[in-house]
N, C-alpha and C positions, 0 to 999 in steps of 0.2 A: 303568257303569265310567267312571272319569275317566282319560283316556289322552292321551298325545301320539302320535297315530297318524301317524307319519312313515314313509314308505316306506323299505325297506332300500336303502342306497346301493350302487352298483356296487362290486365288489371290485377295488380298484386294486392293480396290481403295480408295484413299482419297476422302472423301465427302466434298466439299467446294463450295462456291458460284461461284468461277472461277477455271478453270482448264487450264493446258497448253497442247498444241498439237504440233506436228511437222509434216510437209509435206516435203517429198523429192521427186525429180523428175528429169528425164533426157529425152531429146527428141531432134530431129533435130533442129538446131538453126534457128529461124525465128523471125520476128517482132511480137510484141504485147503479147508475152508470159507473161511477168511480169504484164502487164496491166490486162490481163484477169484473172490471178491467184489471184492477190491482189484484183481485183474488186469483184470476187466471195466471197472471205473471208470477205470483207466489207459488202456485202449483207447478210452474215450469222452472222453479229454482232460480228465478231472476231477481236480483236486488235492484230496487228503484233508486237511481242516483238523483233524479230531478223530476218533479211532476208539477205541471201547471194546467189550470183549467179556467174556462171563462164561459159563463152562461149569459147570453145576450137576451135581455128582457124584451127588447123590441122585436126581434125576429124569432124568439123562443128557440134558438139554436144553441147547442152546447159544443164547445171546442176544448180539445185536450191534447197535450204533448207530454209524453212520458219517456224519459231516457233511463235505460236499464242496463245492467251489467250481469254477465253470467257466462258459463261455459257452454254456450249454445253452439258455436261453430258455424261454418258456412252452410253445411247441409241442414243444420238445426234451424236456420232461419226459415226455410220453406216449411219445416214441420211446425214451427211456431205460428206461421201464417195459417196453416190448416187448423191448428188448435184454436186460433182466435176467431175463425169464421163464424161459429155458432153465436158467439157474443156479439159480433158485428151485425149479424142477421137479426138478432133479437131486438136490437135498438135501431136498426136501419142506418147503420154508419157508413160514411165514406171515410176510408182509412188507408194509411200507408205504413209499412214497416220497413225500416232501413237498417242495414249493417253499417255503422259509422266507421268501421275499419276499411271499407271499400272506398278508394279514392273518388272524390267528386271532381269530375272533369269538366272544365269550362273553357270554351273557345272565346277569346276576346276579339271584338271587332272595333276598328278604329279608323279614323280618316287622317286628319293632319294635326289635330290637337293632342299632344302626348301626355298631358298631366294626369289624366285618369289611368291611362295605361301604365305609366311609370309607377304610380302609386300602388296599383294592384299587383304588379310584378314584384315590386319591392316587398310588399306584405307577404306574398307567397314565398319569396326567397328567404325572408326572415322567420317564417313559420307562424306569422300572425293571422294568415288567411288560410283556412283549411280546404284548399282546392289544388288541383293540378291544372296547369295551362298547357295543353299539348301543342297549341299553335295560336298565333295572332294572325288575323285576316284583315286586310285593308284594301280600300279602293285606290290608295295612293302608295307610292314606295317610300315616302318620307321617313317613316318610323321603323324601317327595317333594322337599322343599326341598333336602335334602342331595344328591340325585341331580342335580337341576337346577343347583345351584351348581357341580357338576363338569361341567356341560354335557351331561348324559346324559338322554334322555327317560325318563319314569317312567310305568309302566302299573300301575294299581290294579285288581286282580282279586279282589274279595271272595270268600271261601270259607265256605260253611256245609255242613251235612250234605246239604241238599237241592240246593245249587248246585254241589257238587264236580265232578260229571261235566261240566257246561257250563263251569266254570272251567278245568278241565284241557283241554277242547277249545279254549278261547280261548288258553291257554298254548301249545298245540301250533301254533296258527295263528301266534303270534308267533315261535316257533322257526323256522318255515318262512319267514315274512315277512322276518325279519332274517338268514336263511341262517346260523344259529348253528352253530358247530362244537362248542360246549361249553355246558353249563348249570352254573352254580356256585350251590350252596345256601349262602349266607353268613348262617347262622342263620335259615333259613326253617323255620318250625315245622310246616307242613302236610306230611302224608304223601302222596307221589305214588303213583299206582296201579302195581301190578306191571307192567301193560302198557306204561306210559310208561317205567318204569325199564328194562324189557327193550329198548325201542326206543332208549333213550339209553345203553345199556350201553357202558362205556368212555369216555363223554362227559359223565357226570353226577357232579360232585364235591361232597361234603358235608363240613362241619366239625361235630364234636361234642365235648363235653367228656367226658373219660374220667377220672373221679375214682375212687380205689380206697378204699372201695367206691364203686360208681357211684350217683350221686344224680340221678334224673330228676324232672321235674315242678317244682312250685313251691318256691322257696327252697332250691335245691340247696346254696348256699354256707353258709346257716345250718345245715343238717344236716351238711355237711362240717365246719363249725366245731365243732358239738356232738360229733361223733365223733372230733375231733382228728386229722384226716388229716395225713399227713406228706409226701405228694406230690400235686400236682395236675397235670393234663395235658390235652392236646388231641390229637385224631386227625383228620386229613384223609384221606378215603377215597372210592373210587368207590362209587356206589350201584347195587345189583343187585336184580333182581326177587325172588330167592330168599334173600337174605341181609339181615338187619337191619343188619349192618356189613359192607360189601363190602371188596374188596382195599385194603389200607392203602398210602397214598402217602407220608405224612409224619406224624410224631408229635413232640411236644415236651412237656417237663415242667419243673417247678421244685419245690424243697423248700419245705415249709410247716411251721409249728410253732405252738405254743400262743399265741404273741404276735400272730398274724394274726387280725384281726377278719373277720367275714363280708364286709364291704365291701372290705377289702384282698385277700381271696381272690378276690373277683369281679374286681377290677382286674388282679391278676396273671393270672387266667385269660383275660381278654379279650385281653391282650397275647399270650398263648400261642396262642389261637385265630387271631388276625389273622396272626401270623407263620407258623404252620403252614399255614394255608390259602393264603397268598400264595405260599409256596414250592411247594406242591403244584400250584397253577395254573400257575406259571412253568415248572416241570419238565414238566407235561403239555403246555403250549403249545409248548415246545421239543422235544417228542417224545423226552423222556428216560425216559419210563415205559413199560414193556412188561408187559402183563398175562400172568400165569403161573397160570392157574386162579384160585384164591382168594387168590393172592399177587401181588406186583408185583416186577419188577426195575427199579430206579431208577438210571440212570447219572448221575453227578455232572457 
């Protein structure tokens, strides 16, 4: 393996008078949820910056995301979690509280197509995407120069039928080494094991082309051209152990017609993939996505 084996840096937190935090929750829908949640936050001297909620009339579930600001501090986050537990228990909530000043670390995995990787790294570099990328992992060496140009270490982990278990073990080591919150499959063509998918559930994001009809394998754009497709699209979704296509985070599409060549279709589709994946990763890092079984609730 050719690798830049640098140790994971310490997680630095911004020291400031005020910090931003985000609370996400879901529970059975009933009265007084918003009142009790916002009341507790007010008691803790936290100002609400943004609050969104959704009551699903079909499942009778309630979803909420609250972004707040205050002088809570790192130690105070744990105290706030303790203070919130009685409210959560009262309503039977599944909930998470995050300090937004803690860097969200995402490992990007890629094979030979670099458009999504380049787009993500550019957005990180320009400050448009609120994540840190400690490393890029690939089953091919082709995109090493691209990663390093962006100042990101590159790990080449070749994968064959015989080496797949050891390659996945090496990947798992890197996830732990770099304390990765999320793994992004930016056109990574290898299939991960159900065990690893289950371990990373809710933290593993993939992008795939969704043509109608769907064309997998070699030359999908040639076959799409031959069939005269009228719409091409892309889907960013979570990967799960039991679903080929997990809960959808974002989708995008564009009209196509008989004038588009296979090369033009490919270019259009690359733009769709890069944009949809970047938005999905951004919303995930900002804790705007709440899993709802095989669906997601995405707060804008």
